DRENDO-1510 file (C-alpha; in Angstrom, 1 decimal, always signed):
<recs>
REC; n; res; u; v; w
REC; 1; MET; +81.0; +106.7; +29.4 .
REC; 2; TYR; +84.7; +106.7; +30.2 .
REC; 3; HIS; +87.2; +105.8; +27.5 .
REC; 4; GLU; +90.9; +105.3; +27.7 .
REC; 5; GLN; +92.9; +107.7; +25.7 .
REC; 6; ARG; +96.6; +108.2; +24.8 .
REC; 7; PHE; +98.6; +111.5; +24.7 .
REC; 8; HIS; +102.3; +111.9; +24.1 .
REC; 9; THR; +103.8; +114.7; +26.2 .
REC; 10; GLY; +107.0; +114.9; +24.2 .
REC; 11; ALA; +108.7; +112.8; +26.8 .
REC; 12; VAL; +106.4; +109.9; +27.4 .
REC; 13; GLU; +103.0; +108.6; +26.3 .
REC; 14; LEU; +100.3; +108.9; +29.0 .
REC; 15; ASN; +97.3; +106.7; +29.3 .
REC; 16; PHE; +94.2; +108.2; +30.9 .
REC; 17; ALA; +90.5; +107.6; +31.2 .
REC; 18; GLU; +88.3; +110.5; +29.9 .
REC; 19; GLY; +84.7; +111.2; +30.7 .
REC; 20; PRO; +82.2; +113.4; +28.9 .
REC; 21; ALA; +82.7; +117.1; +28.7 .
REC; 22; ALA; +80.0; +117.9; +31.3 .
REC; 23; GLY; +81.7; +120.8; +32.9 .
REC; 24; PRO; +85.2; +122.2; +33.8 .
REC; 25; GLY; +88.2; +120.0; +33.6 .
REC; 26; LEU; +89.1; +117.8; +36.6 .
REC; 27; ILE; +92.5; +116.0; +36.6 .
REC; 28; LEU; +92.7; +113.0; +38.9 .
REC; 29; LEU; +96.2; +112.0; +40.0 .
REC; 30; HIS; +96.8; +108.8; +41.9 .
REC; 31; GLY; +99.3; +107.7; +44.5 .
REC; 32; ALA; +102.5; +105.6; +44.2 .
REC; 33; THR; +102.1; +102.1; +42.7 .
REC; 34; LEU; +98.5; +102.8; +41.7 .
REC; 35; SER; +96.7; +103.8; +38.4 .
REC; 36; TRP; +93.7; +105.7; +37.2 .
REC; 37; ARG; +91.6; +102.7; +38.2 .
REC; 38; THR; +91.9; +103.6; +41.9 .
REC; 39; PHE; +89.2; +106.3; +41.1 .
REC; 40; GLN; +86.7; +103.9; +39.4 .
REC; 41; GLY; +84.2; +104.1; +42.3 .
REC; 42; LEU; +84.2; +107.9; +42.0 .
REC; 43; LEU; +84.0; +108.4; +38.3 .
REC; 44; PRO; +80.3; +107.9; +37.5 .
REC; 45; SER; +79.2; +110.6; +40.0 .
REC; 46; LEU; +81.9; +113.0; +38.9 .
REC; 47; SER; +80.8; +112.8; +35.2 .
REC; 48; VAL; +77.7; +114.8; +36.0 .
REC; 49; HIS; +79.4; +118.2; +36.6 .
REC; 50; TRP; +83.0; +117.7; +35.4 .
REC; 51; HIS; +85.1; +116.8; +32.4 .
REC; 52; VAL; +87.2; +114.2; +34.1 .
REC; 53; LEU; +90.7; +113.0; +33.0 .
REC; 54; ALA; +91.9; +110.2; +35.4 .
REC; 55; VAL; +95.6; +109.8; +34.6 .
REC; 56; ASP; +98.1; +107.0; +34.8 .
REC; 57; LEU; +101.3; +108.8; +35.8 .
REC; 58; ARG; +104.4; +107.8; +33.9 .
REC; 59; GLY; +105.7; +104.4; +34.8 .
REC; 60; HIS; +102.3; +103.4; +36.2 .
REC; 61; GLY; +99.4; +101.6; +34.7 .
REC; 62; ALA; +99.3; +101.6; +30.9 .
REC; 63; SER; +101.4; +104.8; +30.6 .
REC; 64; GLY; +104.9; +104.7; +29.1 .
REC; 65; GLN; +108.0; +104.0; +31.3 .
REC; 66; THR; +111.0; +106.3; +31.6 .
REC; 67; PRO; +113.6; +104.5; +33.7 .
REC; 68; GLY; +115.7; +106.9; +35.7 .
REC; 69; SER; +113.3; +109.8; +35.3 .
REC; 70; TYR; +110.7; +109.7; +38.1 .
REC; 71; ARG; +111.2; +113.0; +39.8 .
REC; 72; LEU; +108.1; +114.8; +41.0 .
REC; 73; LEU; +109.0; +117.5; +38.5 .
REC; 74; ASP; +109.0; +114.9; +35.7 .
REC; 75; TYR; +105.5; +113.8; +36.6 .
REC; 76; ALA; +104.4; +117.5; +36.8 .
REC; 77; ALA; +105.8; +118.3; +33.4 .
REC; 78; ASP; +103.6; +115.5; +31.9 .
REC; 79; ILE; +100.5; +116.9; +33.5 .
REC; 80; ILE; +101.2; +120.5; +32.5 .
REC; 81; ALA; +101.6; +119.3; +28.9 .
REC; 82; LEU; +98.3; +117.3; +29.1 .
REC; 83; ILE; +96.4; +120.3; +30.3 .
REC; 84; ARG; +97.9; +122.8; +27.9 .
REC; 85; GLN; +98.0; +120.6; +24.8 .
REC; 86; TYR; +95.2; +118.2; +25.2 .
REC; 87; LEU; +92.6; +119.7; +27.5 .
REC; 88; LEU; +93.2; +123.2; +26.2 .
REC; 89; ALA; +91.6; +124.8; +29.2 .
REC; 90; PRO; +92.4; +125.4; +32.8 .
REC; 91; ALA; +91.5; +122.6; +35.2 .
REC; 92; VAL; +91.0; +121.7; +38.8 .
REC; 93; ILE; +93.4; +119.0; +40.1 .
REC; 94; TYR; +92.6; +116.3; +42.7 .
REC; 95; GLY; +95.9; +114.8; +43.8 .
REC; 96; HIS; +96.0; +111.9; +46.1 .
REC; 97; SER; +99.2; +111.0; +48.1 .
REC; 98; LEU; +102.1; +111.2; +45.6 .
REC; 99; GLY; +99.6; +112.7; +43.1 .
REC; 100; ALA; +99.1; +115.6; +45.6 .
REC; 101; LEU; +102.8; +116.4; +45.5 .
REC; 102; VAL; +102.7; +116.3; +41.7 .
REC; 103; GLY; +99.6; +118.5; +41.6 .
REC; 104; THR; +101.4; +121.0; +43.9 .
REC; 105; ALA; +104.2; +121.3; +41.4 .
REC; 106; VAL; +101.8; +121.7; +38.5 .
REC; 107; ALA; +99.8; +124.4; +40.2 .
REC; 108; ALA; +103.0; +126.3; +41.1 .
REC; 109; GLN; +104.6; +126.1; +37.7 .
REC; 110; ALA; +101.6; +126.5; +35.5 .
REC; 111; VAL; +99.4; +129.0; +37.4 .
REC; 112; GLU; +97.3; +129.9; +34.4 .
REC; 113; SER; +96.4; +126.2; +33.8 .
REC; 114; VAL; +95.2; +125.3; +37.3 .
REC; 115; HIS; +92.1; +127.0; +38.8 .
REC; 116; GLY; +91.8; +124.8; +41.9 .
REC; 117; LEU; +93.9; +122.3; +43.7 .
REC; 118; VAL; +92.7; +119.5; +46.1 .
REC; 119; LEU; +95.5; +117.9; +48.1 .
REC; 120; ALA; +94.1; +114.6; +49.5 .
REC; 121; ASP; +96.2; +113.3; +52.4 .
REC; 122; PRO; +99.6; +114.3; +50.9 .
REC; 123; PRO; +102.8; +112.7; +52.2 .
REC; 124; LEU; +104.4; +116.0; +53.2 .
REC; 125; PHE; +106.9; +114.3; +55.4 .
REC; 126; TYR; +109.0; +114.0; +52.3 .
REC; 127; ARG; +110.0; +117.6; +52.8 .
REC; 128; ASP; +112.5; +116.5; +55.6 .
REC; 129; THR; +112.2; +112.7; +55.9 .
REC; 130; ARG; +113.0; +109.8; +53.7 .
REC; 131; VAL; +110.3; +107.2; +53.3 .
REC; 132; VAL; +112.7; +104.4; +54.4 .
REC; 133; ASP; +112.8; +106.1; +57.8 .
REC; 134; THR; +109.0; +106.0; +58.2 .
REC; 135; LYS; +106.5; +103.2; +59.0 .
REC; 136; TRP; +105.8; +102.8; +55.2 .
REC; 137; GLY; +109.5; +102.0; +54.5 .
REC; 138; PRO; +109.4; +98.2; +55.0 .
REC; 139; SER; +106.2; +97.7; +53.0 .
REC; 140; LEU; +107.5; +99.8; +50.1 .
REC; 141; ALA; +110.8; +98.0; +50.2 .
REC; 142; ALA; +109.1; +94.6; +50.1 .
REC; 143; THR; +106.9; +95.7; +47.2 .
REC; 144; HIS; +110.0; +96.9; +45.3 .
REC; 145; ALA; +111.7; +93.6; +45.9 .
REC; 146; ALA; +108.6; +91.7; +44.6 .
REC; 147; LEU; +108.6; +93.6; +41.4 .
REC; 148; SER; +111.7; +91.7; +40.2 .
REC; 149; ALA; +109.5; +88.6; +39.9 .
REC; 150; PRO; +108.5; +87.8; +36.3 .
REC; 151; THR; +104.8; +86.9; +36.6 .
REC; 152; VAL; +101.7; +88.0; +38.5 .
REC; 153; GLU; +101.7; +84.7; +40.4 .
REC; 154; ALA; +105.3; +85.2; +41.4 .
REC; 155; ILE; +104.8; +88.8; +42.5 .
REC; 156; ALA; +101.7; +87.7; +44.6 .
REC; 157; ALA; +103.8; +84.9; +46.2 .
REC; 158; ARG; +106.5; +87.4; +47.2 .
REC; 159; LEU; +104.0; +89.8; +48.6 .
REC; 160; ALA; +102.4; +87.0; +50.6 .
REC; 161; ALA; +105.8; +86.0; +52.0 .
REC; 162; ALA; +106.3; +89.6; +53.2 .
REC; 163; ASP; +102.8; +89.8; +54.6 .
REC; 164; PRO; +101.6; +86.3; +55.6 .
REC; 165; GLY; +98.3; +87.5; +57.0 .
REC; 166; ALA; +97.2; +89.3; +53.9 .
REC; 167; ASP; +94.1; +88.2; +51.9 .
REC; 168; SER; +95.2; +86.1; +49.0 .
REC; 169; ALA; +92.6; +87.5; +46.6 .
REC; 170; ALA; +93.6; +91.0; +47.4 .
REC; 171; LEU; +97.3; +90.2; +46.9 .
REC; 172; GLN; +96.5; +88.7; +43.5 .
REC; 173; THR; +94.6; +91.9; +42.5 .
REC; 174; ARG; +97.5; +94.0; +43.7 .
REC; 175; ALA; +100.0; +91.8; +41.8 .
REC; 176; GLN; +98.0; +92.3; +38.6 .
REC; 177; ARG; +98.4; +96.0; +39.0 .
REC; 178; LEU; +102.1; +95.9; +40.0 .
REC; 179; ILE; +103.1; +93.8; +37.0 .
REC; 180; GLN; +102.6; +97.0; +34.9 .
REC; 181; LEU; +104.6; +99.2; +37.3 .
REC; 182; ASP; +108.1; +100.3; +36.4 .
REC; 183; ALA; +110.2; +99.2; +39.5 .
REC; 184; ASP; +112.2; +102.4; +39.1 .
REC; 185; THR; +109.2; +104.4; +40.3 .
REC; 186; LEU; +109.5; +102.8; +43.7 .
REC; 187; GLY; +113.3; +102.9; +43.5 .
REC; 188; ALA; +113.2; +106.6; +43.2 .
REC; 189; LEU; +111.0; +106.9; +46.2 .
REC; 190; LEU; +113.1; +104.7; +48.3 .
REC; 191; ALA; +116.3; +106.5; +47.3 .
REC; 192; HIS; +114.5; +109.9; +47.8 .
REC; 193; ASN; +115.5; +110.8; +44.2 .
REC; 194; HIS; +112.0; +111.8; +43.4 .
REC; 195; MET; +112.5; +115.0; +45.4 .
REC; 196; ALA; +115.4; +116.3; +43.3 .
REC; 197; GLY; +114.7; +120.0; +42.5 .
REC; 198; TYR; +111.5; +119.9; +44.5 .
REC; 199; ASP; +111.5; +122.6; +47.2 .
REC; 200; MET; +108.1; +122.2; +48.9 .
REC; 201; GLY; +107.7; +125.5; +50.7 .
REC; 202; PRO; +108.6; +127.8; +47.8 .
REC; 203; LEU; +106.4; +125.7; +45.4 .
REC; 204; MET; +103.4; +126.0; +47.7 .
REC; 205; ALA; +104.0; +129.7; +48.1 .
REC; 206; ARG; +103.8; +130.2; +44.3 .
REC; 207; ILE; +100.3; +128.7; +44.1 .
REC; 208; VAL; +97.6; +131.3; +43.5 .
REC; 209; CYS; +94.5; +129.2; +43.0 .
REC; 210; PRO; +92.1; +128.1; +45.8 .
REC; 211; THR; +93.4; +125.0; +47.5 .
REC; 212; LEU; +91.6; +122.4; +49.7 .
REC; 213; LEU; +93.9; +120.5; +52.0 .
REC; 214; ILE; +92.4; +117.2; +53.3 .
REC; 215; GLN; +93.9; +115.5; +56.3 .
REC; 216; CYS; +92.8; +112.0; +56.9 .
REC; 217; ASP; +93.2; +110.2; +60.2 .
REC; 218; PRO; +96.8; +109.2; +61.1 .
REC; 219; ALA; +95.3; +106.7; +63.6 .
REC; 220; HIS; +93.8; +104.9; +60.5 .
REC; 221; GLY; +97.0; +104.9; +58.5 .
REC; 222; ALA; +96.9; +108.3; +56.9 .
REC; 223; ALA; +100.0; +110.1; +55.8 .
REC; 224; LEU; +99.5; +113.8; +56.7 .
REC; 225; GLU; +100.6; +114.5; +60.3 .
REC; 226; GLU; +99.7; +117.7; +62.3 .
REC; 227; ASP; +103.1; +119.4; +61.8 .
REC; 228; ASP; +103.1; +118.8; +58.1 .
REC; 229; ALA; +99.5; +120.1; +57.8 .
REC; 230; ASP; +100.6; +123.2; +59.7 .
REC; 231; PHE; +103.5; +123.6; +57.3 .
REC; 232; ALA; +101.2; +123.5; +54.3 .
REC; 233; ARG; +98.7; +125.9; +55.8 .
REC; 234; ALA; +101.5; +128.4; +56.5 .
REC; 235; HIS; +102.7; +128.3; +52.8 .
REC; 236; LEU; +99.5; +128.0; +50.8 .
REC; 237; ARG; +97.9; +131.4; +50.2 .
REC; 238; ARG; +94.2; +130.6; +49.6 .
REC; 239; ASN; +93.8; +127.3; +51.5 .
REC; 240; GLN; +90.8; +125.7; +53.1 .
REC; 241; PHE; +91.7; +122.9; +55.6 .
REC; 242; LEU; +89.5; +119.9; +56.4 .
REC; 243; ARG; +90.1; +116.9; +58.7 .
REC; 244; LEU; +88.3; +113.6; +58.1 .
REC; 245; ARG; +88.2; +111.7; +61.4 .
REC; 246; GLY; +88.2; +107.9; +61.1 .
REC; 247; VAL; +89.1; +107.9; +57.5 .
REC; 248; GLY; +92.3; +106.2; +56.2 .
REC; 249; HIS; +94.7; +107.2; +53.5 .
REC; 250; MET; +92.6; +105.8; +50.6 .
REC; 251; LEU; +89.7; +108.2; +51.2 .
REC; 252; HIS; +88.3; +108.1; +47.7 .
REC; 253; THR; +87.9; +104.3; +47.9 .
REC; 254; GLU; +86.8; +104.2; +51.5 .
REC; 255; GLN; +84.3; +107.1; +51.2 .
REC; 256; PRO; +83.7; +108.0; +47.6 .
REC; 257; GLU; +80.5; +109.8; +48.3 .
REC; 258; THR; +82.3; +112.1; +50.8 .
REC; 259; VAL; +85.0; +112.9; +48.2 .
REC; 260; ARG; +82.3; +113.5; +45.5 .
REC; 261; ARG; +80.5; +115.9; +47.9 .
REC; 262; LEU; +83.8; +117.7; +48.8 .
REC; 263; LEU; +84.7; +118.1; +45.1 .
REC; 264; GLU; +81.3; +119.5; +44.3 .
REC; 265; GLU; +81.5; +122.0; +47.1 .
REC; 266; PHE; +85.0; +123.0; +45.9 .
REC; 267; ARG; +83.7; +123.4; +42.3 .
REC; 268; ARG; +81.0; +125.8; +43.6 .
REC; 269; ARG; +83.6; +127.7; +45.6 .
REC; 270; VAL; +86.0; +128.1; +42.7 .
REC; 271; SER; +83.0; +129.1; +40.4 .
REC; 272; GLU; +82.0; +131.8; +42.8 .
REC; 273; ASP; +85.6; +133.1; +42.6 .
REC; 274; GLY; +85.0; +133.5; +38.9 .
REC; 275; LEU; +87.6; +130.9; +37.9 .
REC; 276; LEU; +85.4; +128.3; +36.3 .
</recs>
């Protein structure tokens, strides 16, 4: 049902999984260190009403690598090219974590190409805080250090040394994903270089399509805090806001049925606005 495809943006070759053209376009953008496969549990149900493209961002998964060019605006330029030159029709974007920041830039810079935007637990702290100064800093730094190991087994061993209580099978699976990752993607996050040229407030203010902002539960490891949610709601013009109590950062893997339902409700809302 889903087939991996390749598309060259002019700067890098993207890998993505594409489903049947069963409805309007839906672009799925994953978080840092992940790939399109993070959405696998969600894909079968989405194929009923959407034309899904689940993308490996540059430097992630099977997409091409561009060392030194991992700004949010670089990622966004790739997705704009994918929508305009491959999909050839406006789309809704579901962006998770880092992917939500990318989706924000896409919707702000290509308003005619994005008819709806779902921001799933976005790390909006980046607007004024470096990740090294947050609770996620040590874990990301340890992951970045592990990436210099040459094999899956060596990466897993380094991850285990940094987190002795972690499940060994889960670490092995994670290492198999990380072996594909360009270490520069994490280096850019840790150095805060990914934010170069990215002014969050003005970008949000330029978005004209309906937007759904999903806040997961910070008590369960989510990224979006109250003050950052308030910031987004003050800048997004046509926003709907939703809190998911008891749900952690990886909402689409923890509760895929909830996310499917929210996307279907959002599709109907955007359709009623005459955009789909």
